[in-house]
C-alpha positions as CSV (number, residue, x, y, z in Angstrom):
1,M,0.0,0.0,0.0
2,A,1.5,3.5,-1.1
3,T,1.8,6.0,1.8
4,K,-0.9,8.5,1.5
5,V,-0.4,12.2,1.2
6,A,-3.3,14.2,2.4
7,Q,-4.3,17.1,4.8
8,P,-3.6,16.7,8.1
9,G,-6.0,14.6,10.1
10,K,-6.0,16.1,13.5
11,I,-5.5,19.5,12.3
12,P,-8.9,20.6,11.2
13,T,-8.9,22.1,7.5
14,T,-12.4,23.3,7.5
15,S,-13.2,26.7,9.1
16,K,-13.8,25.5,12.5
17,Q,-10.4,25.8,14.4
18,P,-9.2,23.5,17.0
19,E,-8.8,24.5,20.5
20,A,-5.2,23.2,21.0
21,V,-2.6,21.2,19.1
22,V,0.6,19.5,20.1
23,V,3.6,19.8,18.1
24,R,6.9,17.7,18.2
25,F,9.9,18.7,16.8
26,A,12.4,15.6,16.6
27,G,16.1,15.3,15.0
28,D,19.4,14.2,15.5
29,S,20.9,15.9,18.9
30,G,22.7,18.3,16.3
31,D,19.8,19.3,14.2
32,G,18.8,22.1,16.7
33,M,15.6,20.7,17.8
34,Q,15.7,22.6,21.2
35,L,16.6,25.8,19.7
36,T,13.5,25.3,17.1
37,G,11.4,24.5,20.0
38,G,12.3,27.3,22.1
39,Q,11.9,29.9,19.4
40,F,8.6,28.3,18.2
41,T,7.5,28.8,22.0
42,L,8.5,32.1,21.9
43,S,6.4,33.1,18.8
44,T,3.5,31.2,20.4
45,A,3.7,33.2,23.5
46,L,3.7,36.4,21.6
47,A,0.9,35.3,19.8
48,G,-1.0,35.2,23.3
49,N,-1.7,31.3,23.2
50,D,-1.6,29.4,26.5
51,L,1.3,26.7,26.4
52,A,3.3,24.1,27.8
53,T,6.8,22.3,26.7
54,F,8.5,19.4,27.0
55,P,12.2,19.1,26.1
56,D,13.3,15.6,25.6
57,F,17.0,15.4,25.3
58,P,19.5,12.5,24.7
59,A,21.4,11.1,27.5
60,E,24.7,10.6,25.7
61,I,26.5,13.8,25.6
62,R,26.9,13.5,21.7
63,A,25.7,10.2,20.2
64,P,26.6,9.0,16.8
65,Q,24.9,11.3,14.2
66,G,21.7,9.7,13.0
67,T,21.5,6.9,15.5
68,L,18.5,6.0,17.7
69,F,19.7,6.9,20.9
70,G,21.0,10.4,19.7
71,V,17.2,11.7,19.0
72,S,16.5,15.1,20.5
73,A,12.9,16.3,20.4
74,F,10.8,19.3,21.7
75,Q,7.3,18.7,22.4
76,I,4.7,22.1,22.6
77,N,1.0,22.1,23.6
78,F,-0.5,25.3,22.8
79,G,-4.0,26.6,22.1
80,S,-6.6,29.2,22.8
81,R,-7.8,27.4,26.1
82,E,-5.9,26.4,29.6
83,I,-2.9,24.5,29.1
84,D,-1.8,22.4,31.8
85,T,0.5,19.8,30.2
86,A,2.8,19.3,27.0
87,G,0.2,17.0,25.6
88,D,-0.4,13.2,25.3
89,Q,0.2,12.5,21.6
90,P,1.5,15.0,19.3
91,D,-1.0,16.0,16.3
92,V,2.2,17.0,14.2
93,L,5.4,15.5,14.2
94,V,8.4,17.1,12.4
95,A,11.0,14.3,12.0
96,M,14.5,15.3,10.6
97,N,15.7,11.9,10.1
98,P,14.7,8.0,10.1
99,A,15.7,7.9,13.5
100,A,14.0,10.6,14.6
101,L,10.9,9.3,13.0
102,K,11.1,5.5,14.4
103,V,11.6,7.0,17.8
104,N,8.7,9.3,17.8
105,L,6.2,7.9,15.4
106,P,4.7,5.4,18.1
107,A,3.5,8.5,20.0
108,L,1.8,10.3,17.2
109,N,-2.1,10.7,17.1
110,P,-3.2,8.3,14.3
111,G,-4.2,10.6,11.5
112,G,-1.7,13.0,12.4
113,L,0.5,14.7,10.3
114,V,4.1,13.5,9.8
115,I,6.5,16.1,8.0
116,V,9.8,14.5,7.3
117,D,13.1,15.5,5.6
118,S,13.3,12.9,2.9
119,G,16.5,14.1,2.0
120,E,18.0,12.5,5.1
121,F,16.4,9.1,4.3
122,T,19.4,7.4,2.6
123,K,20.7,3.8,2.9
124,R,23.1,4.6,5.5
125,N,20.6,6.7,7.8
126,L,17.9,4.1,7.4
127,E,20.4,1.5,8.5
128,K,21.3,3.5,11.4
129,A,17.7,3.8,12.4
130,K,17.5,0.0,12.1
131,Y,14.8,0.0,9.0
132,E,14.7,-2.9,7.0
133,S,13.1,-0.5,4.4
134,N,12.3,2.9,3.5
135,P,9.2,3.8,5.6
136,L,8.5,6.5,3.2
137,E,7.9,4.0,0.6
138,D,5.9,1.1,2.5
139,D,3.0,0.7,4.9
140,T,4.6,2.1,8.1
141,L,3.1,5.4,7.6
142,A,-0.3,4.3,6.2
143,K,-2.5,5.4,8.8
144,Y,-1.4,9.3,9.1
145,D,-0.9,12.1,6.9
146,V,2.7,12.4,5.4
147,L,4.4,15.6,3.8
148,K,7.6,14.4,2.4
149,L,10.1,17.6,2.1
150,D,13.5,17.3,0.7
151,I,14.2,19.9,3.5
152,S,17.9,19.6,3.2
153,A,18.2,20.4,-0.6
154,M,15.3,23.0,-0.3
155,T,17.7,24.7,2.6
156,I,21.0,24.8,0.6
157,E,19.2,26.3,-2.1
158,A,17.8,28.9,0.0
159,V,21.3,30.0,1.6
160,K,23.4,29.4,-1.9
161,D,23.7,33.4,-2.0
162,F,25.6,33.3,1.1
163,G,28.8,31.1,0.0
164,L,28.1,28.5,2.9
165,G,29.7,25.1,2.1
166,N,27.0,22.4,2.2
167,K,27.8,21.4,5.9
168,D,27.5,25.1,7.2
169,A,24.3,25.4,5.0
170,L,22.5,22.3,6.5
171,R,22.7,23.9,9.8
172,C,20.2,26.4,9.0
173,K,17.6,23.5,8.0
174,N,16.2,23.8,11.5
175,M,15.3,27.4,10.6
176,W,13.5,26.3,7.4
177,T,11.6,23.9,9.3
178,L,11.0,26.8,11.7
179,G,9.7,29.0,9.0
180,L,7.0,26.4,8.0
181,A,6.0,25.9,11.3
182,L,5.5,29.6,11.6
183,W,3.5,29.7,8.4
184,M,1.4,26.6,9.4
185,F,0.3,28.2,12.8
186,D,0.0,32.0,11.7
187,R,3.0,33.0,13.7
188,P,5.1,36.3,12.9
189,R,8.5,36.2,11.8
190,K,10.0,39.5,12.8
191,P,10.7,38.6,16.2
192,L,12.6,35.8,14.9
193,H,14.4,37.9,12.1
194,D,15.2,40.1,15.3
195,W,16.6,36.9,17.4
196,L,18.8,35.9,14.7
197,N,20.2,39.6,14.0
198,K,21.0,39.9,17.6
199,K,22.3,36.3,18.0
200,F,24.8,36.4,14.8
201,A,25.4,40.3,15.4
202,T,29.2,39.6,14.9
203,K,28.5,37.1,11.9
204,P,26.0,39.0,9.6
205,D,26.5,36.2,6.9
206,I,24.9,33.7,9.1
207,A,22.4,35.5,10.2
208,K,21.2,36.3,6.8
209,A,21.3,32.8,5.8
210,N,19.3,31.9,8.7
211,I,16.8,34.2,8.1
212,A,16.9,33.3,4.4
213,A,16.3,29.5,5.3
214,L,13.2,30.9,7.6
215,D,11.8,32.8,5.0
216,A,12.0,30.1,2.5
217,G,10.3,27.4,4.9
218,H,7.4,30.4,5.5
219,A,7.3,30.6,1.5
220,Y,6.8,27.2,1.1
221,G,3.9,26.9,3.3
222,E,2.4,29.7,1.2
223,T,2.8,28.1,-1.8
224,A,1.8,24.7,-0.9
225,E,-1.1,26.0,0.7
226,L,-2.2,27.2,-3.0
227,A,-1.8,23.5,-4.3
228,G,-3.8,22.5,-1.5
229,P,-1.9,19.5,0.6
230,L,-1.0,21.9,3.6
231,K,-3.4,24.4,5.3
232,Q,-3.1,27.1,7.6
233,V,-4.4,26.9,11.4
234,H,-5.3,29.9,13.4
235,L,-5.5,29.6,17.0
236,D,-7.2,32.6,19.1
237,P,-5.3,34.0,21.8
238,T,-6.1,32.5,25.2
239,P,-8.4,34.8,27.6
240,T,-6.0,36.0,30.0
241,E,-5.9,38.3,33.0
242,P,-4.1,41.6,31.8
243,G,-0.5,42.2,32.9
244,L,2.9,41.5,32.0
245,Y,3.9,37.8,30.7
246,R,6.8,35.9,29.5
247,T,7.7,32.2,29.3
248,V,9.6,30.8,31.9
249,T,11.5,27.4,32.5
250,G,11.5,25.7,35.8
251,A,15.2,26.5,36.4
252,E,14.6,30.3,35.4
253,A,11.8,30.3,37.9
254,I,13.7,28.9,40.9
255,S,16.7,31.3,40.0
256,L,14.1,34.4,40.5
257,G,12.4,33.2,43.4
258,L,15.6,32.5,45.2
259,I,16.6,36.0,44.3
260,A,13.3,37.5,45.3
261,G,13.4,35.7,48.7
262,A,16.7,36.9,49.5
263,R,15.4,40.3,48.8
264,L,12.7,39.7,51.0
265,L,14.7,38.7,53.7
266,R,17.1,41.6,52.9
267,L,20.1,39.6,52.5
268,P,22.8,38.7,49.9
269,M,22.7,35.1,48.5
270,F,25.5,32.9,48.0
271,F,25.1,30.1,45.6
272,G,27.4,26.9,45.7
273,G,27.0,24.4,43.1
274,Y,28.9,21.7,40.6
275,P,27.6,20.9,37.3
276,I,25.0,17.9,36.9
277,T,22.0,17.4,34.7
278,P,19.4,18.8,35.0
279,A,20.2,21.2,37.8
280,S,23.1,22.9,36.2
281,A,20.7,25.7,34.7
282,I,20.4,27.4,37.8
283,L,23.9,27.9,38.4
284,H,23.8,29.2,34.8
285,H,21.1,31.7,35.3
286,L,22.1,32.6,38.8
287,A,25.7,33.7,37.4
288,R,24.2,36.2,35.2
289,M,22.2,38.0,37.9
290,K,25.1,39.6,39.8
291,E,23.5,42.8,40.0
292,F,21.1,41.4,42.6
293,N,23.7,40.9,45.2
294,V,24.1,37.3,44.2
295,T,27.5,35.4,44.4
296,T,28.0,32.2,42.7
297,F,30.5,29.8,43.3
298,Q,31.2,26.7,41.1
299,A,32.9,24.4,43.3
300,E,35.2,21.2,42.6
301,D,32.6,18.8,43.9
302,E,29.0,18.6,45.5
303,I,30.3,18.5,49.0
304,A,32.3,21.6,48.8
305,A,29.5,23.2,47.1
306,I,27.1,22.6,50.0
307,C,29.7,23.5,52.5
308,A,30.5,26.4,51.2
309,A,27.1,27.6,51.2
310,I,26.8,26.6,55.1
311,G,29.7,28.9,55.4
312,A,27.9,31.6,53.7
313,S,25.0,31.0,55.8
314,Y,27.2,31.2,59.1
315,A,28.6,34.4,57.7
316,G,25.1,36.1,57.6
317,S,24.4,35.4,53.7
318,L,21.4,33.2,52.6
319,G,23.2,29.8,51.7
320,V,21.9,28.2,48.5
321,T,23.0,25.1,47.0
322,S,21.5,22.8,44.0
323,S,22.1,19.2,42.7
324,S,20.3,16.3,41.5
325,G,20.0,13.0,43.2
326,P,23.5,11.6,43.1
327,G,24.8,14.9,44.0
328,I,22.0,15.3,46.9
329,A,23.7,12.1,48.1
330,L,27.1,13.6,48.1
331,K,25.7,16.2,50.2
332,T,24.2,14.3,53.0
333,E,26.8,14.4,55.5
334,A,26.6,18.1,55.0
335,M,22.9,18.5,55.2
336,G,23.2,16.9,58.8
337,L,25.9,19.6,59.6
338,A,23.5,22.2,58.6
339,I,20.5,20.5,60.7
340,M,22.9,20.1,63.8
341,T,24.4,23.9,63.7
342,E,20.7,25.1,62.7
343,L,21.6,27.4,60.0
344,P,19.2,28.2,57.3
345,L,20.4,26.5,53.9
346,V,17.8,26.1,50.8
347,I,18.8,22.9,49.0
348,V,17.2,22.5,45.6
349,N,17.1,18.9,44.2
350,S,16.0,18.4,40.3
351,Q,15.3,15.0,40.3
352,R,16.3,12.7,37.3
353,G,15.8,8.9,36.9
354,G,18.3,6.8,38.9
355,P,19.7,5.0,40.9
356,S,23.5,6.0,40.2
357,T,23.8,7.9,37.1
358,G,20.6,6.5,35.9
359,L,18.6,8.5,33.2
360,P,20.3,11.9,33.4
361,T,18.2,13.7,31.0
362,K,15.2,11.9,32.0
363,T,12.2,12.9,34.4
364,E,11.4,11.3,37.6
365,Q,10.2,11.8,41.3
366,S,12.2,8.8,42.9
367,D,14.2,11.1,45.4
368,L,11.2,11.8,48.0
369,Y,12.2,9.3,50.6
370,Q,16.0,10.7,50.0
371,A,14.5,14.3,50.8
372,V,12.1,13.3,53.9
373,Y,14.2,10.3,55.2
374,G,17.8,10.3,53.6
375,R,20.2,11.3,56.3
376,N,21.8,9.5,59.4
377,G,20.6,10.2,62.8
378,D,17.2,11.8,63.4
379,A,17.6,14.7,61.1
380,P,14.4,16.3,59.9
381,L,14.2,19.3,57.6
382,P,11.1,20.5,55.5
383,V,10.6,19.6,52.0
384,I,8.6,21.7,49.5
385,A,7.8,20.3,46.0
386,A,7.0,22.4,42.9
387,R,4.2,21.6,40.7
388,S,4.9,23.5,37.2
389,P,7.6,25.8,35.9
390,A,5.9,28.9,37.2
391,D,4.8,27.6,40.7
392,A,8.8,27.1,41.3
393,F,9.0,31.0,41.6
394,E,6.7,30.9,44.8
395,C,8.0,27.7,46.2
396,A,11.7,29.1,46.1
397,I,10.3,32.1,48.2
398,E,8.9,29.9,50.5
399,A,11.8,27.9,51.1
400,C,13.7,31.0,51.8
401,R,11.1,32.0,54.3
402,I,11.2,28.8,56.1
403,A,14.8,28.4,56.3
404,V,15.5,31.8,57.9
405,Q,12.2,31.9,60.2
406,Y,13.0,28.6,61.7
407,M,16.8,28.5,61.0
408,T,17.1,25.1,59.3
409,P,17.9,23.6,56.0
410,V,15.0,23.3,53.4
411,M,14.8,21.1,50.3
412,L,13.0,22.2,47.4
413,L,12.1,19.2,44.8
414,T,11.5,19.7,41.2
415,D,12.6,17.2,38.2
416,G,13.8,17.1,34.9
417,Y,10.3,17.8,33.4
418,I,10.1,21.0,35.5
419,A,13.6,22.3,35.2
420,N,13.5,22.2,31.5
421,A,10.2,22.8,30.8
422,S,8.4,26.1,30.1
423,E,4.9,28.0,30.3
424,P,3.6,31.6,30.6
425,W,4.0,33.3,33.7
426,K,2.5,36.7,34.8
427,I,5.2,38.5,36.3
428,P,4.2,39.4,39.9
429,D,4.3,42.8,41.3
430,P,7.1,43.1,44.1
431,D,4.9,44.9,46.4
432,A,2.4,42.3,46.6
433,F,5.2,40.1,48.4
434,E,5.1,40.5,52.4
435,R,8.5,41.4,53.3
436,F,10.2,39.0,56.0
437,P,13.6,40.5,56.8
438,A,16.1,38.4,58.8
439,Q,16.9,39.2,62.2
440,F,20.4,38.9,63.9
441,L,21.0,38.8,67.6
442,E,23.5,41.7,68.6
443,E,23.3,41.6,72.4
444,M,23.1,39.0,75.3
445,N,19.9,37.0,75.4
446,G,20.3,35.3,79.0
447,T,21.2,35.9,82.4
448,D,23.3,33.7,84.8
449,A,22.5,32.7,88.2
450,D,23.7,36.0,89.4
451,G,21.6,38.0,87.2
452,N,24.6,38.8,84.7
453,P,23.9,38.8,80.9
454,V,25.2,35.7,79.0
455,L,24.9,34.4,75.6
456,L,22.4,31.4,74.8
457,P,23.2,30.7,71.0
458,Y,20.7,27.8,71.2
459,K,17.8,29.4,73.2
460,R,14.7,29.1,71.2
461,D,12.1,31.4,70.2
462,E,8.2,30.5,70.0
463,S,8.9,28.7,66.7
464,G,11.7,26.8,68.0
465,A,14.5,28.5,66.3
466,R,17.8,29.6,67.7
467,P,19.0,33.1,67.0
468,W,21.1,33.9,64.0
469,I,24.6,35.3,65.0
470,K,26.9,37.0,62.7
471,P,30.8,36.0,63.6
472,G,32.7,38.9,64.8
473,T,29.6,40.3,66.6
474,K,31.1,42.0,69.7
475,G,30.8,39.7,72.8
476,L,28.7,36.7,71.0
477,M,31.4,34.5,70.8
478,H,30.2,30.8,70.6
479,R,30.8,27.3,69.8
480,I,29.2,25.9,66.3
481,G,29.7,22.5,64.6
482,G,28.6,19.0,64.1
483,I,29.3,18.0,67.6
484,E,26.4,17.9,69.9
485,K,25.4,20.9,71.8
486,A,24.0,21.5,74.9
487,V,20.4,23.0,75.4
488,D,20.7,26.8,75.5
489,T,24.4,27.3,75.8
490,G,25.8,25.3,72.9
491,H,28.7,23.9,74.7
492,I,29.7,20.4,73.6
493,D,27.7,17.8,75.7
494,Y,27.6,14.2,74.9
495,S,25.3,13.3,77.8
496,P,22.0,11.1,77.2
497,A,19.4,13.3,78.6
498,N,20.9,16.3,76.7
499,H,21.2,14.5,73.4
500,S,17.4,13.5,74.0
501,A,16.2,16.9,74.8
502,M,18.1,18.4,71.7
503,T,16.9,15.6,69.2
504,K,13.4,16.3,70.2
505,A,13.7,20.1,70.2
506,R,15.3,19.7,66.5
507,K,12.3,17.3,65.5
508,D,9.5,19.6,67.1
509,K,10.9,22.7,65.5
510,I,10.4,20.9,62.0
511,G,7.1,19.1,62.8
512,N,5.4,22.7,64.2
513,I,6.2,24.4,61.1
514,R,3.2,26.4,59.8
515,V,2.1,25.9,56.5
516,S,-1.1,26.3,54.7
517,D,-4.1,24.2,55.1
518,Q,-4.5,21.8,52.4
519,Q,-6.9,22.9,49.7
520,V,-8.7,21.0,47.1
521,A,-7.2,21.8,43.3
522,L,-10.5,20.7,41.6
523,G,-13.4,18.8,43.1
524,E,-15.1,18.6,46.2
525,K,-13.8,18.4,49.8
526,S,-15.5,14.9,50.1
527,G,-16.6,12.2,47.9
528,E,-15.7,8.8,46.1
529,L,-12.2,9.2,44.7
530,A,-9.5,11.6,45.6
531,I,-6.5,11.7,43.2
532,V,-3.5,12.9,45.3
533,G,-0.2,14.3,43.6
534,W,2.6,16.4,44.3
535,G,5.2,18.1,42.0
536,S,5.2,17.9,38.3
537,T,2.2,15.3,38.1
538,Y,-0.2,18.2,38.6
539,G,-0.8,18.8,34.9
540,P,-1.9,15.6,33.6
541,I,-4.0,14.7,37.1
542,H,-5.6,18.3,36.8
543,Q,-6.5,17.8,33.0
544,A,-8.0,14.1,33.7
545,V,-10.0,14.9,36.9
546,R,-11.3,17.8,34.7
547,R,-12.4,15.4,32.0
548,A,-13.3,13.0,34.2
549,R,-15.8,15.3,36.2
550,A,-17.1,16.3,32.8
551,E,-18.4,12.9,32.5
552,G,-20.3,13.0,35.7
553,L,-17.8,11.0,37.8
554,D,-17.1,11.9,41.3
555,V,-13.4,12.6,41.4
556,S,-11.4,15.2,43.1
557,H,-7.9,16.4,42.6
558,I,-5.4,17.4,45.5
559,H,-2.0,18.4,45.0
560,V,0.5,18.6,48.0
561,R,3.1,21.4,47.9
562,H,4.2,21.0,51.5
563,I,5.6,17.4,51.7
564,W,7.3,17.5,55.1
565,P,5.9,18.6,57.5
566,L,2.5,17.8,55.6
567,P,-0.5,20.2,56.0
568,A,-2.4,19.7,59.4
569,N,-5.6,19.4,57.8
570,L,-4.3,16.7,55.2
571,G,-5.3,13.7,57.2
572,E,-8.9,14.5,58.0
573,L,-9.4,15.6,54.2
574,L,-8.0,12.6,52.8
575,K,-10.4,10.4,55.2
576,S,-13.4,11.9,53.6
577,Y,-13.2,10.1,50.3
578,D,-14.0,6.5,49.7
579,Q,-10.7,5.7,47.8
580,V,-7.5,7.4,47.5
581,I,-5.2,7.0,44.4
582,V,-1.5,8.7,44.2
583,P,0.1,9.1,40.7
584,E,4.1,9.5,41.0
585,M,6.8,9.0,38.9
586,N,8.5,6.4,41.0
587,T,7.6,3.0,42.9
588,G,5.2,4.7,45.5
589,Q,7.1,6.7,47.6
590,F,4.4,9.4,48.8
591,K,1.9,6.9,49.1
592,T,3.9,5.2,51.6
593,V,4.2,8.5,53.5
594,L,0.6,9.2,53.4
595,R,-0.2,5.4,54.6
596,D,2.3,5.8,57.6
597,Q,1.3,9.3,58.8
598,Y,-2.7,8.9,58.1
599,L,-3.4,5.4,58.1
600,V,-5.2,5.7,54.7
601,D,-5.3,3.1,52.4
602,A,-4.2,5.0,49.6
603,Q,-3.4,3.3,46.2
604,P,-0.3,3.9,44.1
605,L,-0.4,4.6,40.4
606,N,3.3,4.5,39.3
607,K,5.3,5.3,36.3
608,T,9.3,4.8,36.2
609,S,9.8,5.0,32.4
610,G,11.6,8.8,32.6
611,Q,8.4,10.2,31.0
612,P,5.8,12.1,32.4
613,F,2.4,10.7,32.8
614,T,-0.2,11.2,30.0
615,I,-3.7,12.4,30.8
616,N,-5.4,9.4,29.4
617,E,-3.1,6.9,31.8
618,I,-4.6,8.8,34.6
619,L,-8.1,9.1,33.3
620,G,-8.4,5.5,32.6
621,V,-7.3,4.5,36.2
622,I,-10.0,7.2,37.4
623,K,-12.7,5.3,35.2
624,G,-11.3,2.1,36.3
625,A,-11.8,2.7,40.1
626,L,-15.5,4.3,39.5
627,G,-16.4,1.6,36.9
């Protein structure tokens, strides 16, 4: 059966336009798919559509060109309604070579549109992709609409006036593809022209070549539309609250939130980090923000990074460090030091697939046990989980507040999906945030038996926090370190009674942290079924519950930000439902915490593939539970 070439099945070509479309760009890791997706995201945001993205990187630093394990992809879900996820199945797949087609085709909607660079479907590339025959010539694509374009040849033709060799010319083919996508979804080209001129300001010929390729792809769409095989789709802007918006990734939002938190505390910030995927982007962003009194330090290893941050906190700055699971493991002993010394510290864990090196570029939520329990001794610390890229901003501020108010390290959990994905973010009014300036002890805070003033560095306030004392403050010299301290005085004390008292004091301080009551994200405060999530599962859970409720099913969505300590009302809230299901990208870690704390029969829905949940996966479980 010959492959059909027709109009897009999932992209209506009638006057009725879709509310949302999912597009995936896929190619070799050197084809610029992340850049293409990023710029298409920018144009989509400027068009006023809501959006969510999912960059999917290969694990290898530079896999052999054209191989299956070197495929890089970028998916964007955008539309004229609220978008919470990057979409389940793409409606459009742009595949730049056979390997990209083979890896990504199973995800495409039946009847979806495949756009392929036919010039890359050579015998050698087909062999690399493990194809026994050319999928453009057999039945492989029979259930899809297909647009076969020799993008490579058309790109070379578009830039021939700029004196580039074939290798350099082909580097522009992602811009040709982007131009076609801009035309297909009615996007302006000028912002991309401006961006290319700025990016290649010192190489104007390269800028002109990329612009020529972009314009050629756009022109092809106009010409093809006249012939009929391809139609233009327009999505109206999403109704939004007036304000200043930008797209933001989770790493960007955390960086901005940490800066905002430090400003609200009126403290300088010190960030100690060591490169690790996917956490490195936080270091990169903060390094460009020195004007906000931020000092960044790339240490020689993870242990040095956190110890430097602890030292900065001891000296009176807001100490911050960041890593992913393997690096967090290395930082564990130093976390105990921060807990024992009771110094403020923010620790960001951008989770990835594990254990060990695991899946360094894929997403997972498997560090929850590590965050809540993973230290020697009884060493509790607060744990907060961001639910989306934009939400990471407020979570970072919350982490800064708790760290200083309660004199404790705080762990902020994100994951590879949140760190790399992007969504629109309404830039908040800085004056809308309540300031919580840090307080330092500057005089004696106790008296001895004779009534003389004395320093009590471990005397606690009503929240259980000890005072923060800057080194060098006159008359306030005190001991600090990892050995057990005496109640109030901070002198070294190994006695059983003292260790018991201090262990209880540290535990009670964390247990009594005041966090907001748990709200129901969607649905009722009681009923047949509650879907309980945390972290980046928010989007697919929310959309699945929304669809289930539209079908009349009694299901609600609860999403927990404060993982430890848990909200005070959460136990009673969960017991008001007949069933509780907990979707998470691990083998059931938060489910176990909920069972342990509340004795509720929480049931797991687990996924450990390195990919986010789809809406349909969760919707299917909801229908099964209520069927």
